[in-house]
C-alpha positions as CSV (number, residue, x, y, z in Angstrom):
1,X,143.1,-146.9,40.1
2,X,142.1,-144.5,42.5
3,X,138.7,-145.5,43.4
4,X,136.9,-143.1,46.0
5,X,134.1,-144.2,48.6
6,X,131.2,-143.6,46.3
7,X,130.7,-146.8,44.2
8,X,131.5,-146.7,41.1
9,X,130.5,-149.3,38.3
10,X,131.5,-150.7,34.8
11,X,129.1,-152.7,32.5
12,X,130.5,-154.0,29.1
13,X,128.9,-155.4,26.1
14,X,129.9,-159.2,25.9
15,X,130.4,-159.8,22.0
16,X,132.9,-157.9,20.5
17,X,133.5,-156.2,23.7
18,X,134.8,-159.0,25.9
19,X,134.2,-161.9,24.4
20,X,135.3,-162.5,21.0
21,X,132.3,-164.7,19.8
22,X,133.0,-164.4,15.8
23,X,134.7,-167.6,15.4
24,X,132.0,-169.4,16.6
25,X,129.5,-167.7,14.5
26,X,131.0,-168.1,11.8
27,X,132.0,-171.7,12.3
28,X,128.0,-172.5,13.1
29,X,126.9,-170.4,10.1
30,X,129.3,-172.3,7.9
31,X,128.6,-175.4,9.2
32,X,124.8,-175.2,8.2
33,X,125.6,-173.8,4.8
34,X,127.5,-177.2,4.0
35,X,124.9,-179.3,5.2
36,X,122.3,-177.7,2.4
37,X,124.9,-177.7,0.1
38,X,126.0,-174.0,-0.1
39,X,129.3,-172.0,-0.8
40,X,130.5,-170.9,2.8
41,X,131.7,-167.5,3.9
42,X,134.8,-165.8,4.7
43,X,135.1,-164.9,8.3
44,X,136.0,-161.2,7.2
45,X,133.3,-161.3,5.2
46,X,130.9,-161.4,8.0
47,X,132.5,-160.8,11.2
48,X,131.4,-157.2,11.1
49,X,127.9,-158.7,11.5
50,X,127.8,-161.3,14.7
51,X,126.2,-157.9,16.6
52,X,123.4,-158.6,14.2
53,X,122.9,-161.7,15.5
54,X,120.8,-164.8,14.1
55,X,118.2,-163.1,12.0
56,X,121.9,-160.8,10.3
57,X,123.6,-164.2,10.0
58,X,120.6,-166.2,8.4
59,X,119.8,-163.1,5.6
60,X,123.6,-163.1,4.4
61,X,124.1,-166.9,4.6
62,X,121.0,-168.1,2.6
63,X,120.8,-164.8,0.9
64,X,116.9,-164.4,1.7
65,X,114.7,-161.7,3.6
66,X,112.8,-162.7,7.1
67,X,109.8,-163.0,4.8
68,X,111.2,-165.9,3.1
69,X,109.0,-169.1,4.0
70,X,111.9,-170.9,5.4
71,X,114.1,-168.2,7.1
72,X,112.7,-169.1,10.3
73,X,113.9,-173.2,9.7
74,X,116.8,-171.8,8.8
75,X,117.5,-169.4,11.4
76,X,116.9,-171.9,13.9
77,X,119.1,-174.7,12.5
78,X,121.6,-172.0,13.0
79,X,120.6,-171.2,16.7
80,X,121.1,-174.4,17.4
81,X,124.2,-175.0,15.7
82,X,125.5,-172.1,17.5
83,X,124.4,-173.2,20.9
84,X,126.1,-176.7,20.4
85,X,129.5,-174.3,19.3
86,X,129.4,-171.8,22.0
87,X,132.8,-172.1,23.6
88,X,134.3,-173.7,20.9
89,X,136.7,-171.1,19.8
90,X,135.1,-168.4,21.4
91,X,138.4,-166.5,23.7
92,X,138.6,-163.2,25.9
93,X,139.4,-160.4,24.0
94,X,143.4,-159.8,24.9
95,X,143.6,-157.1,27.8
96,X,140.3,-158.4,29.3
97,X,141.8,-160.2,31.8
98,X,143.9,-158.1,33.1
99,X,141.6,-155.4,33.2
100,X,138.6,-157.5,34.9
101,X,141.6,-158.4,37.4
102,X,142.4,-154.6,37.9
103,X,138.6,-154.2,38.8
104,X,138.5,-156.6,41.2
105,X,141.7,-155.4,43.0
106,X,140.0,-151.7,43.5
107,X,136.6,-153.3,44.2
108,X,135.1,-151.6,41.5
109,X,132.1,-154.2,40.7
110,X,131.2,-155.1,36.5
111,X,128.5,-156.5,34.9
112,X,127.2,-157.5,31.2
113,X,124.0,-155.9,29.7
114,X,123.8,-157.8,26.0
115,X,121.9,-158.4,23.2
116,X,122.0,-161.7,23.6
117,X,119.8,-163.9,24.8
118,X,120.3,-165.5,28.4
119,X,120.1,-169.0,27.4
120,X,123.4,-168.6,25.0
121,X,124.8,-165.5,27.3
122,X,125.2,-167.2,30.7
123,X,126.7,-170.4,29.4
124,X,129.0,-168.3,27.8
125,X,130.1,-166.1,31.2
126,X,130.0,-169.1,33.3
127,X,132.8,-171.0,30.8
128,X,135.3,-168.1,31.4
129,X,136.7,-168.7,35.1
130,X,137.7,-164.7,34.5
131,X,134.3,-163.6,34.7
132,X,133.3,-165.3,38.0
133,X,132.8,-162.2,39.7
134,X,130.6,-160.7,36.9
135,X,127.8,-158.8,39.4
136,X,124.9,-158.7,36.8
137,X,123.8,-160.3,33.8
138,X,120.7,-158.4,31.7
139,X,119.8,-160.0,29.0
140,X,116.7,-159.1,26.3
141,X,114.8,-161.9,28.1
142,X,114.7,-159.4,31.1
143,X,113.7,-156.5,29.2
144,X,110.5,-155.1,27.5
145,X,113.3,-152.8,25.6
146,X,116.6,-153.7,24.0
147,X,119.4,-151.4,23.3
148,X,120.0,-148.3,22.1
149,X,117.2,-148.4,24.9
150,X,119.1,-147.6,28.3
151,X,116.3,-150.0,30.1
152,X,119.0,-152.8,30.2
153,X,121.8,-150.4,31.6
154,X,119.5,-148.7,34.6
155,X,118.1,-152.4,35.0
156,X,122.0,-153.5,36.0
157,X,122.6,-150.3,37.8
158,X,119.8,-150.9,39.8
159,X,120.6,-154.9,40.5
160,X,124.2,-153.7,41.8
161,X,122.9,-150.5,43.6
162,X,125.1,-147.6,41.4
163,X,124.0,-144.4,40.1
164,X,124.0,-144.5,36.5
165,X,126.2,-141.6,36.9
166,X,128.6,-143.1,38.5
167,X,129.0,-145.9,35.8
168,X,131.0,-146.3,32.4
169,X,129.6,-148.1,29.7
170,X,131.4,-150.0,27.4
171,X,130.5,-151.6,23.8
172,X,131.5,-151.8,20.1
173,X,128.0,-151.1,18.4
174,X,126.9,-147.3,18.1
175,X,123.6,-148.5,19.7
176,X,126.0,-149.6,23.0
177,X,127.4,-145.7,22.8
178,X,123.9,-144.4,22.7
179,X,122.0,-146.6,25.3
180,X,124.8,-145.4,27.6
181,X,124.4,-142.1,27.0
182,X,120.6,-142.4,27.4
183,X,121.1,-144.2,30.4
184,X,123.4,-141.5,32.2
185,X,126.2,-143.0,31.9
186,X,129.7,-142.5,30.9
187,X,130.9,-144.7,27.4
188,X,133.9,-146.6,26.1
189,X,133.5,-147.5,22.4
190,X,135.6,-150.2,21.5
191,X,137.2,-150.0,17.7
192,X,138.7,-153.5,18.6
193,X,134.9,-155.0,18.4
194,X,132.8,-155.8,15.5
195,X,130.6,-153.0,14.5
196,X,132.3,-149.4,15.3
197,X,133.4,-147.1,12.2
198,X,137.4,-146.2,13.0
199,X,136.8,-143.6,10.0
200,X,133.8,-142.1,12.3
201,X,133.7,-139.6,15.7
202,X,132.0,-140.5,18.7
203,X,132.8,-137.3,20.5
204,X,130.7,-137.8,23.5
205,X,132.8,-141.5,24.2
206,X,136.3,-142.0,25.1
207,X,137.3,-144.7,22.0
208,X,139.8,-147.2,23.0
209,X,141.7,-149.7,19.9
210,X,142.6,-152.4,22.3
211,X,140.9,-153.9,25.2
212,X,144.1,-153.4,27.4
213,X,143.6,-149.0,26.9
214,X,140.2,-149.4,28.9
215,X,141.8,-149.5,32.2
216,X,143.3,-145.9,31.0
217,X,140.7,-145.1,29.8
218,X,138.4,-145.5,33.3
219,X,141.5,-143.2,34.8
220,X,140.5,-140.4,32.7
221,X,136.8,-140.6,33.4
222,X,137.4,-140.9,36.9
223,X,140.4,-138.6,37.6
């Protein structure tokens, strides 16, 4: 990859983009459901909801809405269980390690902008040595507004010292692409993640089917 002297930056969403966290989300939910004598859910049935977080998982698992009197109790149980299983089965998506190595080799910094709370995101990132050179981690805890607001992306750009116009945001959710557009970055959408629809079109983004296609997408954006 050719890099000009003007700085460039790659920012990533976390779940469904860099790390496949779905196995530990599903494991944690099913552990809680079993404790309450409820039927467990199939992995493929709930994988697509990972980006929606603990609220959606509690709604689906217990078949209740947020106004149910036991909603917060079940949700807190899930969050505790998930934290205990944070790195049990989660892994980097195939191709991410090589991508990060190539960014490092070309002195192109990268960071993470996620809707995952800091108490969950930080230990997850620290667990994977491949992410040791991450220059910024921006979570909802640091913001007034989470994605699709551009606030997190703009904060990461400011922290690292790169103009958003020289940056690319990579994510697997429509809100990621909206946030990147609103921040003024270029965007790459990841169909291998949890939330983008392969039958939809995202005309202002480059769409990749696999993580190992991201490097070529970056070359196209920066040629």
